[in-house]
TIDOTI-859487 format. One record per residue: residue number from 1; x, y, z negated of N, C-alpha, C in turn. Coordinates in steps of 0.02 Angstrom, whole numbers, plus 50000, padded with zeros to 5 digits. Atoms other than C-alpha are relative to their C-alpha. Layout:
BEGIN
 num    nu    nv    nw   cau   cav   caw    cu    cv    cw
 NUM     X     Y     Z     X     Y     Z     X     Y     Z
...
END
This chain:
BEGIN
 num    nu    nv    nw   cau   cav   caw    cu    cv    cw
   1 50010 50050 50057 54401 52728 44917 50064 49968 49984
   2 49939 50032 50004 54553 52622 44950 50011 49951 49942
   3 49989 50056 50049 54558 52456 44851 50054 49959 50025
   4 49943 50040 49977 54721 52362 44858 49985 49929 50003
   5 50015 50069 50006 54655 52193 44810 49934 49988 49965
   6 50065 50015 50034 54497 52105 44755 50009 49929 49973
   7 49993 50066 50030 54496 51956 44633 49936 49982 49971
   8 50056 50034 50035 54367 51834 44574 50037 49960 49946
   9 49960 50032 50053 54414 51774 44399 49946 49960 49961
  10 50048 50030 50050 54329 51646 44279 50006 50032 49930
  11 50003 49962 50066 54291 51697 44102 50071 49992 49962
  12 49935 50008 50035 54466 51636 44046 50053 50045 50035
  13 49954 49960 49961 54549 51751 44179 50037 49961 50052
  14 49964 50040 49943 54604 51613 44297 49972 50025 50065
  15 50015 49973 49933 54603 51674 44477 49970 49944 50041
  16 50029 50049 49963 54476 51580 44579 50014 50017 50077
  17 49988 49972 49926 54498 51686 44744 50025 50068 49993
  18 49979 49930 50001 54598 51842 44782 50015 50019 50070
  19 49988 49970 49933 54622 51949 44934 50042 50060 49998
  20 49953 49941 50004 54769 52070 44954 49990 50042 50067
  21 50017 49956 49940 54715 52216 45075 50054 50044 50019
  22 49953 49944 49981 54859 52337 45061 50075 49986 49989
  23 49929 50020 50011 55011 52245 45005 50041 50049 49956
  24 49961 49947 50038 55061 52389 44885 49998 49985 49925
  25 49999 50013 50073 55034 52298 44716 50029 49928 49993
  26 49981 50070 50017 55106 52146 44632 49938 49959 49984
  27 50059 50035 50010 54978 52015 44644 49994 49966 49933
  28 50001 50027 50067 55030 51946 44477 49973 50052 49941
  29 50017 49948 50051 54976 52110 44390 49929 49985 49972
  30 50065 50022 50026 54803 52035 44369 50006 49956 49931
  31 49989 50040 50068 54879 51926 44222 49992 50048 49947
  32 50005 49949 50052 54873 52088 44124 49923 50016 49980
  33 50068 49971 50003 54685 52111 44148 49964 49970 49938
  34 50039 50034 50061 54611 51980 44017 50032 50024 49933
  35 49979 49980 50064 54733 52026 43877 49976 50072 49986
  36 50023 49933 50016 54685 52213 43897 49929 50002 49986
  37 50073 50010 50013 54501 52167 43906 49990 49979 49929
  38 50013 50027 50067 54512 52066 43746 50018 50055 49944
  39 49983 49949 50049 54603 52208 43653 49950 50055 49997
  40 50053 49951 49999 54474 52332 43710 49934 49975 49966
  41 50063 50034 50030 54332 52214 43658 50008 50005 49923
  42 49992 49997 50072 54408 52202 43485 49997 50070 49969
  43 49997 49932 50020 54432 52391 43468 49926 50031 50006
  44 50067 49971 49983 54249 52416 43528 50003 50061 50047
  45 49991 49940 49950 54312 52533 43663 50001 49971 50068
  46 50000 50032 49932 54274 52420 43815 49961 50042 50050
  47 50038 49977 49946 54230 52503 43977 50022 49969 50066
  48 49981 50038 49934 54229 52449 44160 50062 50020 50035
  49 49939 49976 49968 54389 52538 44203 50058 49991 49950
  50 49941 50008 50048 54557 52477 44126 50060 50016 50039
  51 49936 49977 49961 54732 52541 44160 50059 49963 49966
  52 49941 50029 50027 54899 52459 44140 50056 50032 50044
  53 49944 49956 49972 55053 52576 44182 49960 50037 50063
  54 50030 49963 49944 55008 52638 44361 49943 49960 50038
  55 50052 50043 49972 54877 52505 44400 49935 50009 49969
  56 50068 49995 50028 54691 52528 44379 49954 49939 50018
  57 50045 50055 49983 54568 52382 44365 49932 50026 49989
  58 50072 49984 50009 54384 52419 44399 49963 49929 50009
  59 50032 50066 49997 54274 52264 44363 49929 50001 49987
  60 50072 50020 50026 54098 52195 44352 50001 49936 49980
  61 50013 50069 50023 54042 52043 44262 49936 49972 50025
  62 50062 50029 49969 53917 51933 44351 49999 49925 49989
  63 50003 50063 50022 53857 51773 44274 50061 49975 49967
  64 49933 50018 50037 54024 51680 44223 50057 50018 50038
  65 49945 49977 49958 54134 51781 44338 50016 50074 49985
  66 49974 49931 49994 54238 51941 44336 50017 50013 50065
  67 49980 49978 49934 54249 52029 44506 50038 50065 49988
  68 49955 49943 50021 54395 52149 44492 50031 50028 50066
  69 49962 49960 49945 54461 52285 44615 50061 50027 49965
  70 49941 49972 50030 54640 52334 44586 50025 50053 50045
  71 49975 49943 49949 54711 52504 44654 50052 50035 49958
  72 49951 49954 50025 54861 52614 44626 49989 50069 50012
  73 50016 49934 49975 54777 52764 44705 49947 50034 49957
  74 50058 49970 50035 54659 52893 44635 49939 49990 50042
  75 50053 50017 49960 54516 52804 44715 49928 50026 49970
  76 50068 49987 50018 54329 52848 44713 49969 49939 49962
  77 50022 50065 50039 54276 52726 44572 49930 49987 50007
  78 50071 50012 49993 54090 52745 44596 49987 49960 50063
  79 50007 50037 49932 54114 52686 44778 50026 49931 49991
  80 49973 50066 50012 54220 52541 44714 49941 49955 49966
  81 50055 50040 50036 54077 52485 44593 49946 49983 50046
  82 50056 50014 49952 53952 52504 44732 50016 49944 50049
  83 49976 50057 49958 54059 52394 44846 50003 49933 49961
  84 49996 50065 50041 54087 52257 44704 49927 49971 49999
  85 50071 50024 50001 53892 52245 44690 49980 49979 50065
  86 50022 50016 49929 53874 52240 44876 50035 49931 50017
  87 49971 50066 49991 53995 52090 44877 49957 49946 49971
  88 50042 50048 50033 53883 52001 44752 49932 49992 50041
  89 50062 50001 49960 53725 52045 44852 50012 49956 50068
  90 49990 50039 49940 53802 51973 45014 50012 49925 49988
  91 49991 50070 50017 53856 51815 44924 49938 49962 49982
  92 50063 50028 50017 53686 51791 44858 49959 49979 50054
  93 50033 50013 49938 53613 51807 45028 50027 49930 50034
  94 49973 50060 49971 53732 51665 45085 49988 49937 49962
  95 50009 50064 50041 53722 51540 44940 49962 50013 49932
  96 50053 49990 50047 53583 51604 44823 50029 50011 49928
  97 49973 49987 50063 53684 51578 44659 50065 50017 50005
  98 49932 49983 50004 53847 51665 44626 50031 49985 49931
  99 49967 50018 50061 53946 51577 44492 50059 49962 50017
 100 49932 50027 49986 54112 51489 44471 49995 49942 50043
 101 50009 50062 49955 54047 51324 44553 49992 50020 50071
 102 50014 49986 49926 53982 51408 44709 50055 50036 50029
 103 49939 49967 49975 54144 51513 44727 50049 49942 50022
 104 49960 50054 49988 54242 51347 44722 49977 49961 50064
 105 50030 50037 49943 54126 51264 44849 49998 50033 50064
 106 50001 49960 49939 54131 51401 44973 50056 50045 50013
 107 49944 49953 49994 54301 51473 44965 50019 50023 50068
 108 49980 49987 49929 54338 51463 45155 49951 50051 50029
 109 50052 49954 49978 54172 51556 45192 50011 50069 49965
 110 49989 49937 50033 54212 51686 45057 50056 50042 50027
 111 49942 49971 49974 54384 51720 45129 49981 50036 50066
 112 50021 49973 49938 54301 51750 45299 49959 50065 49984
 113 50036 49944 50017 54179 51865 45216 50037 50061 49974
 114 49959 49949 50028 54308 51962 45119 50037 50039 50056
 115 49965 49969 49945 54401 51994 45285 49951 50047 50038
 116 50050 49954 49961 54242 52070 45366 49972 50056 49953
 117 50028 49951 50046 54182 52164 45210 50048 50063 49995
 118 49953 49941 50011 54340 52269 45192 50063 49991 50046
 119 49945 50000 49966 54489 52314 45293 50052 50048 49977
 120 49950 49956 50027 54651 52386 45223 49975 50045 49948
 121 50026 49966 50063 54558 52431 45066 49939 50048 50012
 122 50059 49959 49986 54411 52520 45151 49939 49954 50023
 123 50054 50040 49982 54234 52447 45164 49985 50005 50077
 124 50011 50003 49930 54179 52392 45335 49925 49980 50011
 125 50072 50024 49990 54022 52286 45376 49977 49968 49937
 126 50027 50029 50062 53925 52260 45216 49927 49981 50002
 127 50070 50028 49995 53756 52208 45286 49998 49931 50011
 128 50005 50072 49996 53716 52032 45249 49966 49969 50062
 129 50036 50022 49943 53599 52008 45393 50045 50000 50064
 130 49956 49997 49943 53729 52065 45523 50056 49955 49991
 131 49937 50050 50007 53870 51960 45443 49977 49928 50008
 132 50022 50073 49995 53755 51800 45449 49996 49988 50077
 133 50009 50017 49927 53744 51828 45644 50066 49965 50021
 134 49940 50025 49976 53931 51784 45660 50040 49964 49951
 135 49964 50041 50051 53994 51709 45500 49943 49956 49970
 136 50048 50052 50016 53894 51548 45476 50030 49952 49958
 137 49972 50052 50041 53910 51406 45358 50013 49934 50039
 138 49987 50057 49958 53916 51281 45503 50072 50011 50030
 139 49935 49998 49966 54087 51237 45577 49989 50002 50075
 140 50009 49990 49925 54108 51293 45757 50056 49961 50037
 141 49950 50042 49967 54193 51183 45885 50051 50052 50036
 142 49947 49964 49978 54360 51250 45952 49986 50034 50068
 143 50009 49968 49929 54304 51274 46135 49947 50053 49998
 144 50042 49946 50005 54162 51387 46085 50026 50055 49960
 145 49972 49939 50040 54224 51560 46038 49945 50038 49981
 146 50049 49964 50035 54118 51646 45920 50022 50076 50005
 147 49983 49930 49999 54114 51834 45955 49959 50038 49954
 148 50039 49962 50044 54058 51960 45830 49947 50039 50041
 149 50054 49965 49966 53894 52041 45882 50018 50068 50016
 150 49986 49933 49980 53894 52207 45969 49986 50050 49938
 151 50016 49955 50055 53821 52280 45812 50054 50023 49957
 152 49951 49982 50043 53976 52275 45717 50048 50057 50023
 153 49961 49941 49967 54060 52395 45843 49960 50057 50018
 154 50046 49947 49985 53905 52499 45866 50003 50056 49951
 155 50009 49946 50051 53872 52668 45788 49949 49977 49946
 156 50059 50027 50042 53713 52580 45713 50021 49929 49981
 157 49974 50067 50016 53800 52439 45627 49951 49953 49960
 158 50046 50035 50040 53646 52386 45528 49943 49971 50042
 159 50050 50025 49960 53534 52343 45678 50026 49971 50067
 160 49980 50031 49938 53558 52225 45828 49959 50031 50054
 161 50037 49977 49946 53508 52274 45999 49957 49940 50034
 162 50041 50055 49962 53376 52177 46106 49946 49970 49952
 163 50049 50026 50041 53253 52150 45963 49930 50009 50033
 164 50069 49994 49966 53078 52110 46030 49948 49968 49952
 165 50065 50023 50035 52906 52092 45940 49943 50010 50044
 166 50062 49993 49966 52740 52058 46017 49955 50051 49968
 167 50040 49946 50039 52653 52163 45883 50055 50041 49964
 168 49951 49955 50033 52752 52312 45826 49969 50037 49932
 169 50024 49972 50063 52717 52353 45640 50054 50020 49952
 170 49956 49978 50054 52796 52443 45491 49955 50002 49935
 171 50029 50001 50066 52746 52406 45314 50038 50039 49951
 172 49963 49958 50047 52798 52538 45180 49964 49994 49931
 173 50024 49998 50068 52775 52513 44996 50032 50042 49955
 174 49978 49952 50053 52796 52649 44867 49987 49970 49927
 175 50008 50030 50062 52831 52562 44698 50028 50037 49949
 176 49972 49956 50059 52848 52660 44540 49997 49954 49933
 177 49998 50033 50064 52897 52586 44371 50005 50053 49946
 178 50003 49954 50055 52855 52679 44211 50038 49980 49944
 179 49964 50017 50061 52980 52677 44069 49973 50050 49945
 180 50027 49950 50050 52899 52740 43910 50010 49970 49931
 181 49993 50018 50070 52929 52736 43723 49958 50050 49958
 182 50047 49956 50041 52793 52802 43606 50003 49974 49928
 183 50008 50023 50071 52780 52804 43416 49936 49986 49982
 184 50063 50028 50018 52636 52740 43315 49948 50055 49996
 185 50053 49949 50010 52552 52912 43297 49980 50025 50071
 186 50019 49993 49929 52542 52920 43489 50042 50054 50035
 187 49957 49951 49968 52681 53045 43527 50051 49961 50044
 188 49953 50032 49950 52786 53001 43681 50070 50023 49982
 189 49928 49980 50022 52970 52997 43632 50040 50004 50059
 190 49957 50002 49944 53043 52957 43797 49961 49969 50058
 191 50038 50021 49945 52969 52935 43973 50037 50022 50061
 192 49976 49979 49929 53031 52931 44155 49965 49949 50048
 193 50027 50041 49945 52972 52862 44317 50059 49982 50047
 194 49952 50022 49955 53086 52758 44424 49967 49971 50064
 195 50037 50022 49937 53025 52739 44602 50046 49974 50053
 196 49970 50019 49942 53076 52654 44761 49954 49994 50063
 197 50045 50010 49937 53013 52648 44944 50033 49944 50035
 198 49981 50061 49969 53030 52478 45016 49965 49990 50068
 199 50034 50005 49934 53000 52437 45201 50011 49928 50027
 200 49996 50063 49960 52967 52283 45310 49989 50031 50070
 201 50000 49972 49931 53004 52336 45491 50001 49943 50050
 202 50006 50048 49947 52946 52227 45634 49994 50043 50064
 203 49999 49952 49943 52987 52349 45785 50046 49974 50051
 204 49955 50020 49947 53061 52311 45956 50048 50059 50016
 205 49951 49948 49971 53212 52405 46031 50034 50036 49944
 206 49960 49955 50049 53305 52546 45936 49956 50056 49985
 207 50041 49946 50016 53162 52646 45859 50032 50051 49952
 208 49980 49950 50047 53192 52807 45768 49937 50017 49960
 209 50056 49987 50047 53077 52836 45617 50013 50065 49961
 210 50000 49940 50048 53035 52998 45525 49950 49998 49952
 211 50047 50006 50054 52962 52998 45357 49991 50068 49964
 212 50015 49938 50038 52876 53148 45272 49968 49986 49938
 213 50018 50006 50069 52848 53155 45088 49975 50071 49975
 214 50020 49938 50027 52763 53288 44982 50056 50024 49949
 215 49942 49980 50033 52934 53346 44924 50005 50073 49981
 216 50005 49930 50026 52940 53504 44815 50050 50046 50040
 217 49945 49958 49969 53103 53573 44891 49975 50021 50070
 218 50021 49990 49932 53033 53553 45065 49937 50047 50005
 219 50058 49963 50005 52863 53626 45020 50013 50074 49983
 220 49988 49930 50016 52938 53779 44937 50035 50043 50055
 221 49962 49963 49954 53057 53814 45079 49962 50013 50067
 222 50044 49986 49949 52912 53805 45205 49939 50046 49979
 223 50054 49961 50023 52798 53919 45102 49938 49966 49982
 224 50061 50038 50017 52684 53786 45042 50010 49985 49920
 225 49979 50016 50069 52741 53797 44859 49938 49987 49953
 226 50062 50010 50039 52559 53794 44794 49973 49928 50013
 227 50029 50073 49980 52522 53622 44877 50031 49952 49944
 228 49981 50048 50050 52535 53470 44765 50067 49965 50028
 229 49935 50027 49981 52718 53416 44774 50038 49968 49942
 230 49959 50036 50054 52842 53309 44678 50074 50016 50012
 231 49931 49989 50000 53019 53353 44627 50040 49938 49983
 232 49964 50055 50009 53126 53204 44657 50070 50015 49977
 233 49928 49997 50025 53292 53176 44561 50033 49935 50016
 234 49960 50058 49991 53436 53055 44580 49975 49956 50063
 235 50016 50035 49941 53384 53013 44760 50055 49965 50029
 236 49944 50046 49971 53484 52866 44838 49966 49974 50063
 237 50031 50022 49935 53456 52822 45019 50044 49938 50028
 238 49970 50053 49959 53496 52665 45126 50048 50031 50050
 239 49948 49969 49954 53649 52693 45238 49971 50019 50063
 240 50026 49978 49928 53531 52711 45395 49978 50072 50000
 241 50030 49934 50004 53465 52878 45333 50053 50055 50021
 242 49952 49945 49982 53546 53031 45417 49999 50055 49943
 243 49994 49953 50062 53605 53128 45261 50005 50072 50021
 244 49986 49931 49980 53657 53286 45358 49929 50031 50016
 245 50068 49978 49979 53476 53299 45426 49961 50014 49933
 246 50039 49991 50062 53401 53278 45252 50024 50063 49960
 247 49981 49942 50037 53512 53406 45174 49979 50069 50036
 248 50015 49938 49963 53474 53536 45312 49922 50014 49997
 249 50072 49981 50002 53282 53521 45322 49955 49952 49964
 250 50030 50050 50035 53236 53376 45207 49954 49949 50036
 251 50031 50049 49958 53182 53267 45348 50032 49934 49987
 252 49970 50063 50010 53207 53081 45314 49995 49968 50065
 253 49994 50021 49932 53261 53022 45487 50047 49941 50003
 254 49956 50058 50003 53331 52849 45519 49978 49946 50054
 255 50011 50059 49959 53354 52698 45635 49995 49939 49954
 256 50008 50049 50056 53292 52554 45519 50030 49935 50023
 257 49980 50065 49988 53370 52386 45497 49938 49960 50017
 258 50053 50041 49987 53266 52239 45557 49980 49962 49937
 259 50015 50038 50064 53159 52157 45417 49986 50041 49943
 260 50016 49967 50065 53149 52197 45238 50064 50036 49973
 261 49947 49962 50028 53253 52336 45154 49974 50054 49954
 262 50023 49943 50042 53249 52473 45020 50024 50061 50033
 263 49984 49940 49966 53244 52636 45106 50031 50052 49951
 264 49978 49946 50049 53265 52748 44955 49978 49987 49928
 265 50023 50003 50069 53254 52755 44763 50008 50072 49971
 266 50001 49928 50030 53222 52908 44653 49978 49988 49930
 267 50020 49996 50067 53191 52953 44475 49965 50067 49983
 268 50025 49938 50021 53081 53080 44390 49999 50003 49922
 269 49998 49989 50072 53121 53141 44212 49938 50040 49982
 270 50057 49958 50009 52944 53195 44176 49957 49972 49939
 271 50044 50024 50058 52817 53183 44028 49945 49958 50028
 272 50053 50047 49973 52708 53031 44068 49949 49988 49939
 273 50053 50021 50039 52542 53008 43982 49997 49922 49999
 274 50000 50064 50000 52536 52829 43923 49942 49970 50045
 275 50054 50018 49954 52435 52737 44063 49953 49948 49962
 276 50039 50042 50044 52380 52600 43939 50027 50009 49929
 277 49981 49985 50074 52378 52651 43755 49973 49942 49955
 278 50014 50056 50047 52379 52523 43616 49994 50029 49925
 279 49999 49983 50072 52315 52565 43443 49998 49932 49954
 280 49996 50065 50043 52359 52435 43308 49987 50017 49928
 281 50001 49996 50079 52304 52414 43126 50019 49933 49980
 282 49975 50062 50029 52402 52282 43038 49988 50000 49927
 283 50008 50008 50077 52350 52225 42864 50032 49936 49980
 284 49953 50059 50027 52475 52116 42774 49980 49984 49931
 285 50008 50022 50068 52418 52022 42619 50051 49948 49979
 286 49941 50039 50015 52577 51958 42541 49976 49924 49978
 287 50003 50073 50016 52589 51764 42522 49933 49968 50020
 288 50059 50032 49977 52420 51734 42604 49985 50009 50075
 289 50023 49991 49933 52376 51811 42771 50023 50069 50031
 290 49987 49936 49974 52408 51950 42896 49943 50006 50062
 291 50052 49994 49952 52270 52020 43004 50014 50061 50054
 292 49986 49950 49950 52288 52125 43167 49932 50021 50033
 293 50048 49976 49958 52161 52237 43252 50031 50042 50054
 294 49970 49966 49946 52218 52289 43427 49955 50028 50047
 295 50039 49964 49949 52133 52419 43533 50038 50021 50055
 296 49965 49977 49940 52183 52437 43711 49958 50043 50041
 297 50037 49944 49964 52132 52592 43813 50036 50017 50060
 298 49971 49982 49932 52162 52628 43994 49986 50077 50006
 299 50008 49927 50003 52198 52816 44014 50019 50025 50072
 300 49996 49980 49932 52196 52824 44206 49936 50006 50030
 301 50066 49983 49968 52056 52872 44329 49961 49933 50003
 302 50046 50065 49995 51904 52757 44335 50003 49969 50064
 303 50001 50036 49935 51923 52722 44516 50061 49946 50012
 304 49950 50044 49999 52087 52631 44483 49994 49940 49947
 305 50008 50066 50045 52109 52456 44404 50072 49977 49993
 306 49936 50030 50014 52262 52385 44319 49989 49922 50003
 307 50008 50070 49992 52291 52201 44365 50053 49962 49956
 308 49953 50048 50038 52372 52058 44264 50034 50036 49941
 309 49980 49964 50061 52386 52160 44102 50019 49952 49951
 310 49977 50050 50053 52493 52073 43969 50025 50042 49943
 311 49979 49960 50060 52503 52147 43796 50031 49952 49952
 312 49965 50040 50039 52636 52070 43692 50012 50026 49926
 313 50001 49970 50070 52616 52096 43499 50041 49954 49955
 314 49954 50037 50041 52754 52042 43386 49966 49975 49932
 315 50027 50022 50063 52708 51933 43232 50053 49972 49955
 316 49947 50026 50041 52803 51873 43081 50020 49926 50021
 317 49977 50067 49967 52912 51724 43122 49975 49938 49955
 318 50027 50055 50042 52837 51623 42970 49921 49998 50004
 319 50075 50001 49992 52652 51650 43032 49975 49934 50021
 320 50031 50066 49979 52540 51497 43055 49928 50010 50010
 321 50073 50003 49992 52361 51446 43093 49969 50059 50033
 322 50025 49943 49970 52319 51579 43217 49923 49997 50018
 323 50068 49998 49976 52140 51632 43249 49988 50065 50039
 324 50006 49940 49959 52087 51753 43384 49928 50016 50025
 325 50071 49982 49974 51931 51851 43438 50011 50061 50043
 326 49994 49947 49953 51923 51961 43593 49939 50015 50040
 327 50056 49983 49960 51799 52052 43697 50013 49987 50078
 328 49983 50017 49930 51893 52012 43860 50069 49970 50005
 329 49932 50037 49988 52036 51907 43927 50007 49941 49960
 330 49976 50057 50038 52131 51769 43843 50056 50016 49956
 331 49943 49984 50049 52248 51767 43690 50032 49935 49986
 332 49961 50060 50018 52386 51643 43657 50053 50018 49953
 333 49941 49992 50046 52515 51625 43517 50054 49967 50025
 334 49937 50034 49979 52693 51595 43572 50052 50008 49949
 335 49957 50003 50060 52790 51548 43419 50077 50004 50024
 336 49928 50000 49974 52954 51531 43524 50026 50072 49995
 337 49971 49929 50004 52965 51722 43537 49960 50037 49946
 338 50030 49969 50055 52862 51759 43381 49956 50057 50019
 339 50047 49950 49975 52721 51850 43470 49934 49970 50020
 340 50068 50016 49972 52538 51849 43526 49998 50032 50067
 341 50005 49972 49936 52509 51878 43709 49927 50001 50021
 342 50069 49988 49982 52345 51953 43763 49996 50018 50077
 343 50003 49993 49927 52311 51933 43949 49930 50027 50025
 344 50061 49970 49966 52179 52040 44043 50010 49999 50073
 345 49991 50009 49929 52163 51997 44224 49987 50069 50036
 346 50022 49938 49969 52071 52158 44275 49981 50055 49947
 347 50009 49949 50050 52075 52320 44170 49988 50067 50032
 348 50017 49936 49961 51975 52462 44252 50019 50064 49962
 349 49982 49940 50033 52020 52645 44211 49941 50028 49954
 350 50048 49976 50043 51933 52734 44068 49962 49951 49954
 351 50034 50058 50042 51892 52567 43970 50040 49995 49941
 352 49973 50017 50068 51924 52512 43794 49985 49932 49980
 353 50015 50067 50022 51944 52334 43735 50030 49988 49933
 354 49978 50014 50069 51968 52257 43564 50020 49925 49992
 355 49978 50069 50015 52062 52105 43502 50017 49991 49924
 356 49983 50006 50067 52071 52036 43327 50038 49932 49992
 357 49962 50061 50018 52202 51910 43262 50007 49988 49924
 358 49991 50019 50069 52220 51820 43096 50049 49946 49993
 359 49952 50053 50010 52371 51724 43037 50007 49985 49925
 360 49984 50020 50074 52413 51628 42877 50073 50011 49989
 361 49937 49995 50014 52571 51667 42789 50019 49955 49945
 362 49979 50050 50054 52672 51546 42676 49999 50035 49933
 363 49999 49967 50064 52664 51574 42488 50068 50016 49978
 364 49929 49988 50015 52856 51571 42479 50021 50059 50042
 365 49975 49940 49966 52934 51737 42526 50064 49978 50040
 366 49942 50013 49954 53060 51728 42672 50058 50043 49972
 367 49939 49966 50016 53238 51776 42635 50016 50052 50048
 368 49984 49952 49947 53252 51867 42801 49955 50063 49998
 369 50041 49937 49993 53195 52050 42810 49990 50015 50074
 370 50009 49987 49929 53106 52084 42974 49989 50070 50011
 371 50013 49933 49972 53105 52242 43072 49930 50004 50025
 372 50068 49990 49974 52953 52310 43157 50003 50010 50082
 373 49986 49991 49926 52975 52267 43346 49940 50031 50033
 374 50055 49966 49968 52867 52370 43465 49957 49957 50039
 375 50041 50034 49953 52720 52312 43564 50016 50013 50070
 376 49985 49992 49931 52759 52283 43746 49940 49990 50047
 377 50054 50001 49955 52642 52309 43890 50025 49989 50075
 378 49980 50011 49933 52656 52239 44065 49936 50006 50045
 379 50057 49989 49959 52537 52289 44207 50021 50016 50074
 380 49990 49972 49930 52520 52331 44391 49931 50036 50028
 381 50061 49955 49971 52403 52467 44467 50012 50014 50073
 382 49994 49992 49930 52383 52458 44652 49959 50069 50024
 383 50027 49940 49975 52339 52615 44759 50000 50059 49955
 384 49996 49952 50049 52406 52728 44625 50072 50017 49989
 385 49932 49981 50018 52565 52828 44590 49997 50048 49943
 386 49997 49951 50060 52602 52916 44424 50029 50067 50016
 387 49968 49938 49984 52712 53046 44500 49957 50040 50049
 388 50035 49964 49952 52590 53094 44634 50028 50006 50068
 389 49965 50001 49938 52711 53058 44777 49948 49973 50056
 390 50040 50019 49951 52626 53041 44944 50037 49992 50068
 391 49967 50004 49934 52683 52982 45117 49955 50044 50047
 392 50045 49960 49956 52618 53125 45228 49996 49977 50072
 393 49996 50027 49936 52678 53049 45389 50053 49949 50009
 394 49950 50045 49984 52779 52907 45464 49997 49996 50077
 395 50005 50000 49925 52820 52940 45650 50052 49947 50025
 396 49963 50052 49972 52891 52803 45756 50015 50022 50073
 397 49986 49973 49931 52983 52858 45916 50049 49948 50029
 398 49953 50053 49967 53059 52726 46039 49991 50020 50072
 399 49999 49980 49930 53106 52760 46219 49952 49967 50045
 400 50048 50033 49959 52992 52631 46290 49925 50023 49985
 401 50061 49967 50013 52845 52726 46209 49944 49958 49978
 402 50051 50045 50023 52754 52581 46131 49962 50030 49937
 403 50039 49981 50057 52614 52608 45999 50018 49955 49940
 404 49986 50047 50058 52658 52543 45824 49952 50020 49940
 405 50047 49990 50060 52551 52524 45665 50038 50009 49940
 406 49970 49991 50065 52620 52598 45503 49947 49987 49945
 407 50041 50016 50061 52546 52525 45342 50031 50029 49934
 408 49972 49969 50063 52568 52618 45175 49962 49971 49943
 409 50033 50029 50059 52535 52542 45003 50040 50029 49941
 410 49975 49972 50066 52559 52620 44828 49985 49952 49942
 411 50005 50045 50060 52596 52522 44672 50032 50033 49939
 412 49966 49974 50071 52629 52580 44488 50002 49937 49956
 413 49993 50057 50043 52696 52447 44369 50039 50020 49938
 414 49965 49987 50065 52775 52439 44198 50074 49997 50012
 415 49931 50010 50001 52954 52463 44174 50019 49980 49929
 416 49990 50013 50068 53024 52464 43997 49948 50039 49960
 417 50063 49960 50020 52855 52509 43919 49986 49973 49924
 418 50008 50020 50069 52850 52501 43724 49966 50045 49955
 419 50037 49959 50044 52739 52565 43594 50010 49973 49924
 420 49980 50020 50067 52793 52564 43413 49933 49994 49950
 421 50058 50009 50039 52678 52504 43272 50013 50025 49928
 422 49991 49976 50068 52647 52565 43091 50031 49953 49955
END
């Protein structure tokens, strides 16, 4: 990867903190960053990698900060961006908000962290929980020498030794978000499933876990091609997963960090039938009123139930005197975002509900021409996955041979879920 230096800049380009790792660049070269950025913004050709002579700036913008990596080498830029986001995540773990003020208030601590996160331009310990064991916000007395935990020098740098729990448990959540865009006639224009497997691990010692999924590649290679399986794309693993083992036989084998972490994320570019379909009839009577008839229909199995369903219906910005009638849930007008929000606490599968809304319109025509924003739907369906992914097994192996309880839960929720209106 090889990053020569890392800079934290404010929005005007003033350096708040910088760390030179390799000594092979002029530290004043950052002065060229903001002028190049401004020129690119004016041209409409801004991208997160900027060049000046033989120097490359790779940057991310977070709140009111630019975090910039500078290099002269042909570095792996995707790894640089991953590292810059990792810096932000570690700083959030330390002081919740990462912005100009928190950088100024904690610069001694940040210098310590930058020294541990990277060495000579290469990432080192990037796990916030491990860093918090030996870089603390309290000052240490001189006579007490603080030693980095063994974890930093272990092969397993994300888990400390000697962890003990009275009750050994593992909680595994399979969470899928559905991104969907459909037109008014019911055709799905765009759909994908973005999934993640999140774990909470409360296990003693140094356990090894093996996770089995109904993975299509694995099923086909073992002659079970006809079984129900899922083809996962863009799979991204936590650093604890043994990638060589996964590439060889598709086994997800790992020594987990302690506590909460995301084991893996994946994406499926698949045709998704809308889980909650909205039909809308909008009658607009110029200079007097506008009437809405909204029909919500759940298109998943009857044994499942969607919780906390929120249907956001856009209305004209000059609408007034709202009246609502609904067969279920509650409806409220939110003029600050020019929309009506229909809340349904529990929406079983295979059901259909109706809501009518009536608004007055001013007699004077507005100068502004309004577009037709789509209806947005928010929901959460427990014990259900759209993709059909299943955890086949979760084996826990530890040398002391204790029994541990694995708990698995499935949740499907909305991502960017939009339905266009007529």
